[in-house]
SEMIDREN-369146 format. One record per residue: z negated, x negated, y negated of N, C-alpha, C, O in turn; residue number from 0. Coordinates in nm, 3 decimals, padded with zeros to 5 digits. Each point is the difference from the previous one (the first is absolute). Example, Ala and Ser with C-alpha at 12.3 -4.5 7.8 and 13.67 -1.06 7.14 Angstrom:
<nodes>
{{-00.780,-01.319,00.569},{00.000,00.089,-00.119},{00.000,-00.090,-00.120},{-00.066,-00.104,00.002},0}
{{00.138,00.139,-00.107},{-00.006,-00.082,-00.119},{-00.073,00.077,-00.109},{-00.017,-00.051,-00.111},1}
</nodes>
This chain:
<nodes>
{{-03.249,01.370,10.225},{00.012,00.100,00.105},{-00.064,-00.052,00.127},{00.010,-00.118,00.033},0}
{{-00.076,00.210,00.040},{-00.068,-00.038,00.123},{00.096,00.016,00.118},{00.072,00.099,00.009},1}
{{-00.074,-00.197,00.081},{00.080,00.004,00.123},{-00.088,-00.038,00.116},{-00.096,-00.077,-00.014},2}
{{00.131,00.132,00.131},{-00.071,-00.039,00.124},{00.101,-00.070,00.089},{00.106,00.054,00.030},3}
{{-00.143,-00.175,00.011},{00.083,-00.084,00.085},{-00.065,-00.013,00.135},{-00.116,-00.040,00.009},4}
{{00.186,00.073,00.098},{-00.049,-00.026,00.136},{00.079,-00.118,00.056},{00.122,00.004,00.008},5}
{{-00.195,-00.108,00.030},{00.065,-00.125,00.039},{-00.066,-00.056,00.125},{-00.121,00.009,00.017},6}
{{00.204,-00.068,00.070},{-00.047,-00.062,00.123},{00.013,-00.151,-00.011},{00.104,-00.050,-00.045},7}
{{-00.206,-00.024,00.085},{00.000,-00.145,-00.016},{-00.080,-00.066,00.111},{-00.079,00.067,00.067},8}
{{00.096,-00.198,-00.046},{-00.081,-00.069,00.103},{-00.149,00.004,-00.035},{-00.038,-00.021,-00.115},9}
{{-00.043,00.048,00.214},{-00.145,00.005,-00.022},{-00.060,-00.139,00.016},{-00.073,-00.028,00.095},10}
{{00.105,-00.060,-00.190},{-00.046,-00.138,00.002},{-00.051,-00.036,-00.140},{00.042,00.061,-00.099},11}
{{-00.133,-00.157,00.089},{-00.050,-00.041,-00.130},{00.113,-00.041,-00.095},{00.091,-00.073,00.038},12}
{{-00.098,00.123,-00.160},{00.100,-00.037,-00.100},{00.110,00.099,-00.018},{00.067,-00.001,-00.104},13}
{{-00.045,00.088,00.203},{00.115,00.094,-00.010},{-00.021,00.100,-00.115},{00.091,00.025,-00.078},14}
{{-00.215,00.031,00.069},{-00.024,00.098,-00.103},{00.005,-00.065,-00.139},{00.052,00.059,-00.095},15}
{{-00.106,-00.179,00.086},{00.008,-00.071,-00.127},{00.143,-00.027,-00.042},{00.034,00.015,-00.117},16}
{{00.051,-00.053,00.210},{00.140,-00.027,-00.029},{00.068,00.129,-00.046},{00.082,-00.001,-00.093},17}
{{-00.116,00.113,00.160},{00.056,00.131,-00.040},{-00.041,00.035,-00.143},{00.083,00.038,-00.082},18}
{{-00.214,-00.051,00.055},{-00.050,00.034,-00.135},{00.068,-00.088,-00.105},{00.035,00.049,-00.108},19}
{{-00.015,-00.176,00.137},{00.065,-00.090,-00.094},{00.146,00.041,-00.025},{00.048,-00.005,-00.113},20}
{{00.020,00.044,00.219},{00.140,00.041,-00.010},{00.013,00.130,-00.082},{00.089,00.013,-00.084},21}
{{-00.180,00.081,00.109},{00.006,00.126,-00.073},{-00.035,-00.022,-00.145},{00.065,00.056,-00.088},22}
{{-00.167,-00.139,00.060},{-00.035,-00.031,-00.138},{00.112,-00.072,-00.071},{00.027,00.026,-00.118},23}
{{00.040,-00.117,00.188},{00.112,-00.074,-00.059},{00.116,00.091,-00.034},{00.077,-00.029,-00.092},24}
{{-00.065,00.138,00.167},{00.109,00.097,-00.028},{-00.034,00.093,-00.115},{00.084,00.078,-00.045},25}
{{-00.211,-00.084,-00.004},{-00.039,00.082,-00.115},{-00.092,00.112,00.031},{-00.031,00.080,-00.089},26}
{{-00.017,-00.068,00.215},{-00.087,00.110,00.039},{-00.146,-00.033,-00.025},{-00.039,-00.116,00.013},27}
{{-00.042,00.213,-00.047},{-00.144,-00.015,-00.013},{-00.066,00.071,00.117},{00.007,00.123,00.010},28}
{{-00.071,-00.199,00.079},{-00.058,00.060,00.121},{-00.134,00.065,-00.035},{-00.089,-00.065,-00.055},29}
{{00.076,00.193,00.089},{-00.122,00.075,-00.025},{-00.094,00.001,00.122},{-00.122,-00.007,-00.015},30}
{{00.179,00.016,00.135},{-00.082,00.007,00.120},{00.084,-00.030,00.121},{00.121,00.021,-00.002},31}
{{-00.185,-00.069,00.107},{00.066,-00.027,00.128},{-00.090,00.054,00.111},{-00.121,-00.022,-00.001},32}
{{00.181,00.093,00.096},{-00.074,00.055,00.112},{00.073,-00.030,00.130},{00.120,00.023,00.009},33}
{{-00.191,-00.073,00.092},{00.059,-00.022,00.131},{00.016,00.134,00.068},{-00.096,00.077,00.011},34}
{{00.218,-00.050,00.036},{00.029,00.126,00.069},{-00.006,-00.018,00.150},{-00.051,00.086,00.072},35}
{{00.103,-00.199,-00.024},{00.005,-00.021,00.144},{00.006,-00.149,00.033},{00.078,-00.074,-00.060},36}
{{-00.160,00.031,00.155},{00.012,-00.135,00.060},{00.068,00.014,00.136},{-00.044,00.079,00.083},37}
{{00.149,-00.152,-00.060},{00.076,00.013,00.123},{-00.033,-00.111,00.098},{-00.036,-00.111,-00.039},38}
{{00.050,00.142,00.167},{-00.028,-00.097,00.105},{00.095,-00.118,-00.002},{-00.027,-00.104,00.059},39}
{{00.142,00.124,-00.129},{00.101,-00.107,-00.009},{-00.039,-00.107,-00.101},{00.073,-00.098,-00.017},40}
{{-00.187,00.116,-00.051},{-00.042,-00.098,-00.102},{00.055,00.029,-00.136},{00.012,-00.090,-00.083},41}
{{00.020,00.217,00.059},{00.048,00.042,-00.131},{-00.087,00.107,-00.056},{-00.077,00.063,00.073},42}
{{00.085,-00.039,-00.203},{-00.085,00.098,-00.067},{00.086,00.079,-00.096},{00.094,-00.053,-00.060},43}
{{-00.127,00.182,00.046},{00.066,00.088,-00.096},{-00.097,00.032,-00.110},{-00.112,00.046,00.024},44}
{{00.155,-00.070,-00.147},{-00.085,00.024,-00.117},{00.065,00.100,-00.095},{00.123,00.005,-00.011},45}
{{-00.205,00.075,-00.056},{00.045,00.081,-00.112},{-00.045,-00.069,-00.128},{-00.117,-00.036,-00.015},46}
{{00.211,00.019,-00.078},{-00.029,-00.066,-00.125},{00.028,00.094,-00.116},{00.113,00.045,-00.017},47}
{{-00.213,-00.015,-00.062},{00.019,00.083,-00.119},{00.030,-00.091,-00.118},{-00.076,-00.093,-00.030},48}
{{00.189,00.121,-00.038},{00.051,-00.087,-00.104},{00.027,00.076,-00.128},{00.034,00.119,00.002},49}
{{-00.049,-00.186,-00.114},{00.047,00.051,-00.130},{00.120,-00.085,-00.042},{-00.006,-00.123,-00.004},50}
{{00.117,00.194,-00.028},{00.122,-00.069,-00.043},{00.031,00.035,-00.143},{-00.012,00.116,-00.039},51}
{{00.054,-00.214,-00.042},{00.045,00.032,-00.137},{00.129,00.081,00.008},{00.074,-00.011,00.098},52}
{{-00.047,00.093,-00.201},{00.121,00.089,00.006},{00.129,-00.076,00.024},{00.093,00.055,00.060},53}
{{-00.083,-00.177,-00.105},{00.125,-00.076,00.014},{00.024,-00.049,00.142},{00.112,-00.036,00.035},54}
{{-00.216,00.034,00.048},{00.009,-00.061,00.133},{00.036,00.105,00.105},{-00.067,00.102,00.013},55}
{{00.173,-00.128,00.062},{00.042,00.092,00.106},{-00.072,-00.038,00.132},{-00.021,-00.118,00.028},56}
{{-00.016,00.218,00.052},{-00.069,-00.029,00.126},{00.080,-00.087,00.094},{-00.057,-00.069,00.085},57}
{{00.192,00.072,-00.098},{00.081,-00.085,00.088},{-00.035,-00.147,-00.015},{00.015,-00.079,00.094},58}
{{-00.064,00.040,-00.214},{-00.037,-00.139,-00.023},{-00.115,-00.042,00.087},{-00.010,-00.116,00.040},59}
{{-00.080,00.210,-00.010},{-00.115,-00.028,00.086},{00.045,-00.018,00.144},{-00.050,-00.088,00.071},60}
{{00.144,00.170,-00.028},{00.051,-00.015,00.138},{00.068,-00.134,00.016},{-00.019,-00.068,00.101},61}
{{00.097,00.028,-00.201},{00.064,-00.132,00.006},{-00.101,-00.112,00.006},{00.016,-00.095,00.077},62}
{{-00.123,00.106,-00.158},{-00.104,-00.103,-00.002},{-00.069,-00.010,00.135},{-00.028,-00.110,00.047},63}
{{00.000,00.226,00.017},{-00.067,-00.001,00.130},{00.088,-00.062,00.107},{-00.048,-00.076,00.084},64}
{{00.174,00.108,-00.086},{00.089,-00.046,00.105},{00.037,-00.149,-00.012},{00.063,-00.056,00.089},65}
{{-00.103,-00.005,-00.197},{00.017,-00.146,-00.012},{-00.110,-00.074,00.076},{00.010,-00.121,00.022},66}
{{-00.114,00.194,00.019},{-00.110,-00.063,00.075},{00.026,00.010,00.150},{00.047,00.103,00.049},67}
{{-00.076,-00.208,00.022},{00.022,-00.005,00.147},{-00.086,00.106,00.068},{-00.121,00.009,-00.026},68}
{{00.183,00.072,00.112},{-00.073,00.093,00.082},{-00.049,00.125,-00.071},{-00.076,00.076,00.059},69}
{{00.118,-00.051,-00.183},{-00.046,00.117,-00.075},{00.109,00.106,00.003},{00.118,-00.029,-00.021},70}
{{-00.158,00.153,00.047},{00.094,00.113,00.005},{-00.056,00.119,-00.075},{-00.113,00.041,00.026},71}
{{00.188,00.013,-00.115},{-00.039,00.118,-00.078},{00.032,00.125,00.082},{00.114,00.020,00.043},72}
{{-00.216,00.064,-00.021},{00.020,00.127,00.070},{00.049,00.107,-00.097},{00.084,00.083,00.035},73}
{{-00.140,-00.087,-00.157},{00.019,00.117,-00.088},{-00.057,-00.031,-00.137},{-00.100,-00.071,-00.011},74}
{{00.163,00.124,-00.095},{-00.055,-00.007,-00.135},{00.033,00.130,-00.069},{00.111,00.052,00.013},75}
{{-00.208,00.001,-00.087},{00.021,00.130,-00.065},{-00.092,00.012,-00.121},{-00.102,-00.069,-00.009},76}
{{00.140,00.156,-00.082},{-00.087,00.032,-00.113},{-00.133,00.055,00.054},{-00.003,00.064,00.105},77}
{{-00.106,-00.090,-00.178},{-00.133,00.046,00.037},{-00.060,00.072,-00.118},{00.031,-00.033,-00.115},78}
{{-00.117,00.130,00.141},{-00.059,00.080,-00.107},{-00.068,-00.085,-00.104},{-00.077,-00.089,00.035},79}
{{00.105,00.114,-00.162},{-00.059,-00.076,-00.108},{-00.152,00.006,00.006},{-00.058,00.107,00.017},80}
{{-00.005,-00.223,-00.031},{-00.146,-00.004,00.003},{-00.060,00.004,00.137},{-00.122,00.000,00.014},81}
{{00.206,00.005,00.091},{-00.054,00.009,00.138},{-00.054,-00.133,00.046},{00.038,-00.106,-00.050},82}
{{-00.129,00.113,00.145},{-00.056,-00.119,00.063},{00.012,00.015,00.150},{00.005,00.111,00.052},83}
{{00.001,-00.222,00.018},{-00.005,00.006,00.145},{-00.138,00.046,00.040},{-00.099,-00.065,-00.033},84}
{{00.092,00.177,00.104},{-00.126,00.060,00.036},{-00.041,-00.044,00.139},{00.077,00.018,00.094},85}
{{-00.193,-00.074,-00.079},{-00.048,-00.049,00.127},{-00.055,00.116,00.083},{-00.044,00.102,-00.055},86}
{{00.045,-00.118,00.187},{-00.048,00.106,00.089},{-00.144,00.038,-00.029},{-00.035,00.117,00.007},87}
{{-00.049,-00.213,-00.040},{-00.139,00.027,-00.023},{-00.020,00.093,-00.120},{-00.086,00.088,00.001},88}
{{00.168,-00.107,-00.104},{-00.009,00.088,-00.117},{00.038,00.142,00.037},{-00.059,00.096,-00.050},89}
{{00.159,-00.083,00.138},{00.040,00.133,00.045},{-00.109,00.066,00.079},{-00.028,00.118,-00.020},90}
{{-00.035,-00.191,00.110},{-00.110,00.055,00.080},{-00.115,00.045,-00.091},{-00.060,00.105,00.023},91}
{{00.030,-00.184,-00.124},{-00.106,00.036,-00.092},{00.030,00.133,-00.070},{-00.091,00.079,-00.026},92}
{{00.220,-00.054,-00.004},{00.036,00.123,-00.067},{-00.028,00.122,00.085},{-00.061,00.096,-00.046},93}
{{00.106,-00.098,00.174},{-00.017,00.122,00.078},{-00.138,00.012,00.061},{-00.041,00.112,00.032},94}
{{-00.032,-00.217,-00.014},{-00.138,00.012,00.050},{-00.094,00.049,-00.109},{-00.106,00.054,00.029},95}
{{00.145,-00.074,-00.156},{-00.083,00.046,-00.111},{00.005,00.152,-00.015},{-00.086,00.057,-00.067},96}
{{00.183,00.010,00.127},{00.014,00.144,-00.011},{00.030,00.059,00.140},{00.113,00.042,00.026},97}
{{-00.214,-00.038,00.063},{00.024,00.041,00.138},{00.058,00.140,00.015},{00.073,00.025,00.096},98}
{{-00.102,00.065,-00.187},{00.054,00.137,00.011},{00.151,00.000,-00.018},{00.067,00.090,00.051},99}
{{-00.013,-00.187,-00.121},{00.143,-00.005,-00.029},{00.060,-00.134,00.045},{00.092,-00.051,-00.064},100}
{{-00.143,-00.005,00.171},{00.040,-00.132,00.043},{00.150,-00.010,00.029},{00.064,-00.098,-00.037},101}
{{-00.008,00.199,00.103},{00.140,-00.006,00.035},{00.090,00.013,-00.125},{00.101,-00.069,-00.013},102}
{{-00.142,00.158,-00.077},{00.076,00.012,-00.126},{-00.009,-00.128,-00.081},{00.098,-00.042,-00.062},103}
{{-00.215,-00.022,00.062},{-00.013,-00.128,-00.071},{00.085,-00.108,00.065},{00.060,-00.082,-00.068},104}
{{-00.055,00.083,00.202},{00.084,-00.095,00.070},{00.146,00.017,-00.041},{00.070,-00.098,-00.026},105}
{{-00.025,00.221,00.020},{00.139,00.028,-00.041},{00.025,-00.058,-00.141},{00.107,-00.053,-00.027},106}
{{-00.205,00.065,-00.060},{00.014,-00.050,-00.136},{00.010,-00.153,-00.007},{00.072,-00.054,-00.085},107}
{{-00.142,-00.014,00.172},{-00.003,-00.148,-00.008},{00.105,-00.070,00.087},{00.026,-00.119,-00.018},108}
{{00.032,00.192,00.113},{00.095,-00.063,00.092},{00.119,-00.061,-00.075},{00.033,-00.115,00.028},109}
{{00.034,00.186,-00.122},{00.117,-00.061,-00.062},{-00.025,-00.138,-00.063},{00.082,-00.091,00.016},110}
{{-00.194,00.075,-00.087},{-00.028,-00.129,-00.059},{-00.041,-00.103,00.104},{00.035,-00.117,-00.011},111}
{{-00.108,00.160,00.112},{-00.050,-00.092,00.103},{00.111,-00.052,00.090},{00.001,-00.117,00.038},112}
{{00.094,00.205,-00.003},{00.107,-00.038,00.093},{00.135,-00.012,-00.069},{00.101,-00.019,00.068},113}
{{-00.097,00.031,-00.201},{00.124,-00.011,-00.074},{00.104,00.100,00.050},{00.115,-00.036,00.026},114}
{{-00.157,00.162,-00.012},{00.091,00.106,00.036},{00.028,00.085,-00.124},{-00.072,-00.007,-00.100},115}
{{00.178,00.087,00.111},{00.032,00.090,-00.114},{-00.082,00.128,00.006},{-00.022,00.064,-00.103},116}
{{-00.022,-00.025,00.222},{-00.078,00.123,00.010},{-00.077,00.002,00.131},{00.023,-00.083,00.088},117}
{{-00.115,00.180,-00.077},{-00.076,00.024,00.123},{-00.030,00.150,00.008},{-00.014,00.068,-00.102},118}
{{00.005,-00.020,00.226},{-00.040,00.141,00.016},{-00.074,00.013,00.134},{00.034,-00.066,00.097},119}
{{-00.134,00.153,-00.094},{-00.074,00.032,00.121},{00.040,00.140,00.042},{-00.002,00.093,-00.081},120}
{{00.037,-00.078,00.209},{00.051,00.126,00.053},{-00.088,00.048,00.114},{-00.057,-00.081,00.073},121}
{{00.047,00.214,-00.058},{-00.069,00.059,00.117},{00.065,00.133,00.029},{00.097,00.039,-00.066},122}
{{-00.150,00.031,00.166},{00.054,00.131,00.034},{-00.090,00.110,-00.053},{-00.123,-00.009,00.009},123}
{{00.184,00.110,-00.064},{-00.069,00.120,-00.045},{00.074,00.120,00.057},{00.117,00.020,-00.030},124}
{{-00.186,00.061,00.111},{00.063,00.116,00.065},{00.125,-00.043,00.078},{00.102,00.069,00.000},125}
{{-00.112,-00.184,00.066},{00.106,-00.049,00.085},{00.118,-00.066,-00.072},{00.098,-00.038,00.064},126}
{{-00.108,00.025,-00.195},{00.108,-00.061,-00.077},{-00.050,-00.123,-00.075},{-00.115,-00.006,-00.042},127}
{{00.204,-00.092,00.026},{-00.037,-00.121,-00.074},{-00.023,00.033,-00.147},{00.076,00.075,-00.061},128}
{{-00.182,-00.133,00.007},{-00.035,00.025,-00.140},{-00.055,-00.128,-00.061},{-00.040,-00.092,00.071},129}
{{00.040,00.086,-00.201},{-00.048,-00.116,-00.072},{-00.149,00.011,-00.027},{-00.045,00.097,-00.060},130}
{{-00.033,-00.196,00.106},{-00.142,-00.008,-00.034},{-00.016,-00.057,-00.140},{-00.077,00.049,-00.082},131}
{{00.154,-00.157,00.059},{-00.008,-00.072,-00.129},{00.125,-00.084,-00.013},{00.056,-00.043,00.101},132}
{{-00.010,00.020,-00.223},{00.116,-00.083,-00.020},{-00.002,-00.064,-00.139},{-00.059,00.055,-00.094},133}
{{00.125,-00.169,00.081},{00.013,-00.064,-00.130},{00.102,00.078,-00.084},{00.080,00.077,00.055},134}
{{-00.083,-00.096,-00.185},{00.084,00.080,-00.090},{00.149,-00.021,00.023},{00.080,00.089,-00.029},135}
{{-00.040,-00.206,00.082},{00.141,-00.028,00.021},{00.049,00.029,00.141},{00.115,-00.029,00.032},136}
{{-00.200,00.087,00.053},{00.039,00.029,00.135},{00.111,00.105,00.005},{00.000,00.094,-00.080},137}
{{00.096,-00.108,00.173},{00.109,00.098,00.007},{-00.042,00.129,00.069},{-00.110,00.011,00.054},138}
{{00.199,00.085,-00.057},{-00.027,00.126,00.073},{00.008,-00.023,00.150},{00.072,-00.088,00.048},139}
{{-00.146,00.171,00.026},{00.001,-00.011,00.145},{00.139,00.026,00.056},{00.080,00.076,-00.057},140}
{{-00.053,-00.141,00.169},{00.127,00.018,00.073},{-00.033,00.047,00.140},{-00.114,-00.017,00.045},141}
{{00.211,00.076,00.028},{-00.027,00.050,00.136},{-00.057,-00.106,00.092},{-00.080,00.031,00.088},142}
{{00.120,-00.159,-00.107},{-00.047,-00.107,00.086},{-00.150,-00.021,-00.004},{-00.058,-00.059,00.091},143}
{{-00.006,00.108,-00.199},{-00.144,-00.018,-00.014},{-00.080,00.063,00.112},{-00.110,-00.046,00.031},144}
{{00.166,00.150,00.031},{-00.067,00.066,00.110},{-00.029,-00.097,00.116},{-00.106,00.005,00.062},145}
{{00.200,-00.092,-00.035},{-00.014,-00.093,00.112},{-00.100,-00.113,-00.032},{-00.058,-00.059,00.091},146}
{{00.037,00.032,-00.217},{-00.092,-00.110,-00.035},{-00.144,00.030,00.043},{-00.079,-00.090,00.028},147}
{{00.048,00.220,-00.024},{-00.138,00.038,00.038},{-00.034,-00.032,00.144},{-00.117,00.003,00.039},148}
{{00.219,-00.033,00.041},{-00.024,-00.030,00.140},{-00.007,-00.149,00.032},{-00.022,-00.036,00.116},149}
{{00.039,-00.051,-00.216},{-00.005,-00.144,00.029},{-00.145,-00.039,00.037},{-00.095,00.062,-00.048},150}
{{00.080,-00.163,00.132},{-00.131,-00.035,00.054},{-00.053,-00.132,-00.054},{-00.116,-00.035,00.025},151}
{{00.198,-00.038,-00.099},{-00.047,-00.127,-00.055},{00.081,-00.031,-00.126},{00.107,00.058,-00.022},152}
{{-00.158,-00.150,-00.059},{00.070,-00.040,-00.122},{00.135,-00.060,00.038},{00.009,-00.081,00.091},153}
{{00.096,00.121,-00.162},{00.135,-00.047,00.036},{00.094,00.015,-00.116},{-00.028,00.069,-00.099},154}
{{00.141,-00.135,00.113},{00.112,00.017,-00.094},{00.079,00.122,00.041},{00.031,00.017,00.118},155}
{{00.001,00.069,-00.213},{00.075,00.124,00.028},{00.151,-00.024,-00.027},{00.037,-00.084,-00.082},156}
{{00.048,00.159,00.152},{00.144,-00.006,-00.031},{00.025,00.048,-00.143},{-00.072,00.085,-00.051},157}
{{00.173,-00.141,-00.011},{00.038,00.048,-00.135},{00.051,00.141,00.005},{00.057,00.044,00.100},158}
{{-00.078,00.028,-00.210},{00.038,00.140,-00.012},{00.119,00.011,-00.094},{-00.002,-00.055,-00.110},159}
{{00.107,00.126,00.153},{00.121,00.011,-00.082},{-00.029,00.058,-00.138},{00.056,-00.044,-00.100},160}
{{-00.145,00.144,00.097},{-00.031,00.064,-00.129},{-00.073,-00.094,-00.095},{00.005,00.020,-00.121},161}
{{-00.072,-00.122,00.174},{-00.071,-00.098,-00.082},{00.076,-00.131,00.004},{-00.048,-00.098,00.057},162}
{{00.164,00.095,-00.114},{00.095,-00.109,00.012},{-00.064,-00.136,-00.030},{-00.064,-00.020,-00.103},163}
{{00.085,-00.073,00.197},{-00.044,-00.142,-00.016},{-00.150,-00.014,-00.014},{-00.045,-00.097,-00.060},164}
{{-00.034,00.189,00.112},{-00.144,-00.012,-00.001},{-00.051,-00.043,00.134},{00.024,00.068,00.100},165}
{{-00.094,-00.180,-00.095},{-00.061,-00.045,00.126},{-00.136,00.065,00.011},{-00.071,00.015,-00.099},166}
{{00.034,00.023,00.222},{-00.119,00.082,00.022},{-00.092,-00.060,00.105},{00.046,-00.063,00.095},167}
{{-00.174,00.083,-00.113},{-00.100,-00.034,00.100},{-00.106,00.111,-00.002},{-00.017,00.070,-00.100},168}
{{-00.055,-00.057,00.212},{-00.098,00.108,00.009},{-00.114,-00.041,00.092},{00.014,-00.088,00.084},169}
{{-00.127,00.154,-00.102},{-00.114,-00.024,00.089},{-00.073,00.133,00.021},{-00.027,00.072,-00.096},170}
{{-00.004,-00.038,00.220},{-00.075,00.121,00.027},{-00.150,-00.026,00.009},{-00.043,-00.114,00.014},171}
{{-00.035,00.218,-00.023},{-00.146,-00.013,00.014},{-00.056,00.142,00.016},{00.071,00.099,-00.016},172}
{{-00.202,-00.093,00.049},{-00.074,00.126,00.004},{-00.114,-00.011,-00.096},{-00.069,-00.101,-00.006},173}
{{00.048,00.209,-00.072},{-00.116,-00.001,-00.088},{-00.126,00.031,00.083},{00.008,00.018,00.121},174}
{{-00.126,-00.013,-00.189},{-00.124,00.016,00.072},{-00.015,00.138,00.064},{-00.090,00.022,00.082},175}
{{00.177,00.070,-00.118},{-00.001,00.130,00.066},{00.098,00.005,00.116},{00.014,00.104,00.065},176}
{{00.054,-00.215,-00.038},{00.095,-00.006,00.111},{00.139,00.048,-00.036},{00.083,00.016,00.089},177}
{{-00.056,00.008,-00.216},{00.132,00.048,-00.040},{00.093,-00.120,-00.015},{-00.032,-00.096,-00.070},178}
{{00.148,00.103,00.136},{00.100,-00.107,-00.009},{00.074,00.008,-00.132},{00.028,00.108,-00.053},179}
{{00.004,-00.225,00.001},{00.088,-00.009,-00.117},{00.077,-00.131,00.010},{-00.035,-00.087,00.080},180}
{{00.138,00.074,-00.160},{00.077,-00.126,-00.004},{00.024,-00.037,-00.146},{00.033,00.085,-00.083},181}
{{-00.049,-00.212,00.057},{00.028,-00.050,-00.135},{00.136,-00.071,00.002},{00.020,-00.092,00.080},182}
{{00.070,00.132,-00.164},{00.137,-00.054,-00.004},{00.021,-00.070,-00.135},{-00.039,00.052,-00.104},183}
{{00.102,-00.168,00.108},{00.028,-00.073,-00.123},{00.149,-00.038,-00.003},{00.064,-00.016,00.104},184}
{{-00.011,00.001,-00.226},{00.141,-00.030,-00.013},{00.027,-00.102,-00.109},{-00.066,-00.003,-00.103},185}
{{00.165,-00.082,00.128},{00.052,-00.095,-00.099},{00.149,00.026,-00.018},{00.076,-00.007,00.096},186}
{{-00.037,00.036,-00.215},{00.144,00.024,-00.026},{00.070,-00.135,-00.014},{-00.030,-00.079,-00.089},187}
{{00.123,00.056,00.178},{00.079,-00.124,-00.006},{-00.065,-00.119,00.065},{00.058,-00.109,-00.004},188}
{{-00.175,00.122,00.066},{-00.065,-00.110,00.070},{-00.108,-00.067,-00.083},{-00.032,00.045,-00.110},189}
{{-00.026,-00.154,00.164},{00.038,-00.067,00.123},{-00.047,00.074,00.123},{-00.081,00.092,-00.010},190}
{{00.131,-00.132,00.124},{-00.045,00.059,00.127},{-00.149,-00.027,00.019},{-00.051,-00.103,-00.046},191}
{{-00.018,00.194,00.112},{-00.140,-00.020,00.029},{-00.018,-00.105,00.108},{00.066,00.004,00.104},192}
{{-00.157,-00.099,-00.129},{-00.034,-00.103,00.098},{-00.101,00.059,00.100},{-00.072,00.095,-00.030},193}
{{00.069,-00.155,00.149},{-00.095,00.043,00.103},{-00.143,-00.009,-00.051},{-00.082,00.087,00.031},194}
{{00.050,-00.190,-00.107},{-00.135,-00.016,-00.052},{-00.033,00.111,-00.099},{-00.114,00.046,-00.004},195}
{{00.211,-00.001,-00.076},{-00.024,00.110,-00.095},{-00.028,00.131,00.074},{-00.088,00.077,-00.038},196}
{{00.166,-00.054,00.145},{-00.022,00.123,00.078},{-00.139,-00.001,00.062},{-00.069,00.102,00.000},197}
{{00.026,-00.218,00.053},{-00.134,-00.010,00.056},{-00.106,00.022,-00.105},{-00.098,00.071,00.025},198}
{{00.114,-00.129,-00.145},{-00.095,00.021,-00.108},{-00.006,00.147,-00.039},{-00.108,00.054,-00.024},199}
{{00.224,00.010,00.018},{00.005,00.142,-00.033},{-00.080,00.083,00.099},{-00.077,00.088,-00.039},200}
{{00.096,-00.117,00.168},{-00.070,00.072,00.104},{-00.152,-00.017,-00.014},{-00.075,00.096,00.015},201}
{{00.032,-00.218,-00.045},{-00.144,-00.026,-00.017},{-00.055,00.076,-00.121},{-00.108,00.059,00.005},202}
{{00.184,-00.062,-00.116},{-00.046,00.070,-00.121},{-00.012,00.149,00.021},{-00.097,00.062,-00.044},203}
{{00.197,-00.004,00.111},{-00.003,00.146,00.023},{-00.117,00.038,00.089},{-00.067,00.100,-00.024},204}
{{00.041,-00.179,00.127},{-00.114,00.027,00.089},{-00.132,-00.008,-00.076},{-00.090,00.081,00.024},205}
{{00.077,-00.176,-00.112},{-00.122,-00.012,-00.080},{-00.019,00.123,-00.089},{-00.109,00.056,-00.006},206}
{{00.214,-00.015,-00.061},{-00.011,00.116,-00.088},{-00.037,00.124,00.080},{-00.081,00.080,-00.046},207}
{{00.141,-00.063,00.165},{-00.029,00.115,00.082},{-00.147,00.001,00.044},{-00.062,00.107,00.007},208}
{{00.005,-00.224,00.022},{-00.140,-00.007,00.043},{-00.093,00.027,-00.116},{-00.114,00.041,00.022},209}
{{00.158,-00.063,-00.144},{-00.086,00.018,-00.118},{00.004,00.145,-00.048},{-00.101,00.052,-00.047},210}
{{00.216,00.014,00.058},{00.018,00.137,-00.051},{-00.109,00.092,00.055},{-00.020,00.007,00.121},211}
{{-00.049,00.062,-00.210},{-00.113,00.082,00.042},{00.027,00.149,00.005},{-00.075,00.074,00.063},212}
{{00.183,-00.029,-00.127},{00.030,00.144,00.002},{00.148,00.018,00.029},{00.048,00.113,00.006},213}
</nodes>
């Protein structure tokens, strides 16, 4: 079974190797590691994609991590079978390859790139909020969506009661025709969005908006 582990550790030589050794010793097979955020405090947050045998519980990985000095687990959860950590460059290649549908392509690649459960792009039609594009697992619109169209920069959004335990982030942009839209992403149950992820999201949305041709 595939799991995604988000872990914080000292950004010093040997820390990542010690983490990999601990996870391997606990029975995990590491498929990929991606740096999510480097902090000014001298720490780093990594996402680790793991394969676990059926007999191994994810709690064993948390225990293994916490035996290491300065290591803290943010979150661990099941991950889609066969999934890979998708780098930003791969996402950019997807939506730049199809300029007519750049925003829709961005919506398609966001969940894998940012490890979210869903993504949706919203705009106004006849004065009302409407969906431009959304991933298949995106929830139905809620009244709060109206206010999201007025945000001016990428940010973390307040949680919505109707979307229980879903953490949200969003980024606004204008397409080449000057039409405003906002891309909203959600993770059910966490982890919380990091400042670096929100900044990356804003950059990605701006790129897609500049590429979109129709």
